[in-house]
N, C-alpha and C positions, 0 to 999 in steps of 0.2 A: 743177205745184207748188201753184198756187192751190187747186185741187180737193182736194189732199191736206191742205193747211193748214186749209181750210174744214171738211173731214171731221173732222180732229183736234179743232178748236174745238167743233164740234157734239157730238162724242162726249164731250169734257170737260164740256160744259155739261149734257148729259143725265145723265152720271154724278154731277155735283154736285147736280142737282135731285133725283135718286133717293136718293143717299146723304148729301147735305148735312146733313139733320136728324139723322142717326145717327152722324156723325163724332165720335169720342171726343175730348174736350177734356180735357187734363190740366194741372194747375197745382199749384204748391207755395207754401206760405207759412205764416202763423200763423193759428191758430183760437183764438177765446176763446168763452166762453159768455155769454149775455144776462143782464143784470141783472134781478132780480125785479121792478123797477118796471114792466116791460112786460107782466107776467102780466095776462091778461084784456083787453088793449088790441088794437086792430086792427093787423094787419100791412099791409104795402104792397099786398097783393093782396086785402085785405078780410077775411081769416080772423081769428078770434080767437086771439091768442097764447097758447100753453099750454106751460109749461116741461116737461110730461110727454110731449109729443109728440116725434117725430124729424123736426124741421124746421129750417130755417136761412135766414140771409140771405146774399146773394151779390150782387155788383155787375153781373154779366153774364148769368149763366144765366137763362133764362126761367122765369117762375113755373110750378110743377108739375114741373120737371125733377128727376129722381132723380140724386143725386150720391153716389158712394162716397167717403167720407172716411177716410183712413188716417192714424193717428198714427204718424209716422215714428220716434218715440222708443221705442215699444213694439210696433209693427206691428198694433195693434188697428184693425179697420175696421167701419164701419156705413154704411148707406144712409139719407140724409136727403132730404126733399122741400124744394125752394126755394119759400118763400112770403113772402119779405121782401127788402128791399134794404138794403145797407150804407149808412151815412152817408157822404157825399162825402169827409169827412176821415179815414175809417177806413182804417188802413194794413194791417189784417188781410185775409186772403183769404176768410175765412168766419166768421160768427157762428153758433153752434149753441145749442140748448137745453141746459138743465142735464142732462137725461136723456141727450142725445147726448154731452155732455162726460164724464159718468160712465161711459157704455159705452166711450168712447175712452180713459178712464183719466187725465183731466187736470182733474177737478173741483177738487181741492185746489190744484193748481198754478195753475189759472186760464187757462193758455195752453199750446198745443202746436204744434210744427212739424208740418204735415200735407200730404198730397197729396190732390188732388181729381181725380176721374175721372167724367165724365158717364156715367150708366148708361142713362137713357132720358129 
């Protein structure tokens, strides 16, 4: 029994190490778009913020992660790159650029219910 348990644990550990970084994480919540006051300023990872790019801020995904954002109100989807962090008091699941908000169809509304899925 001990051999079998050890074998199962070892197999699980190896599987996690091989697949762990590619496991899909899905979340839902609200998305908003950045204020123009951040245009041209550095993001948390050191990139210069540009409202014309398809980038976003998230509290957990590592920098450089590609995330599929789907507007659950109209089913539009885009892929953004995480290059910034949400403020600690921010209750939204993601902040996106104005370009991303426009492509998702919520630029005028300012906020949308979205799902997030890690792509890479």
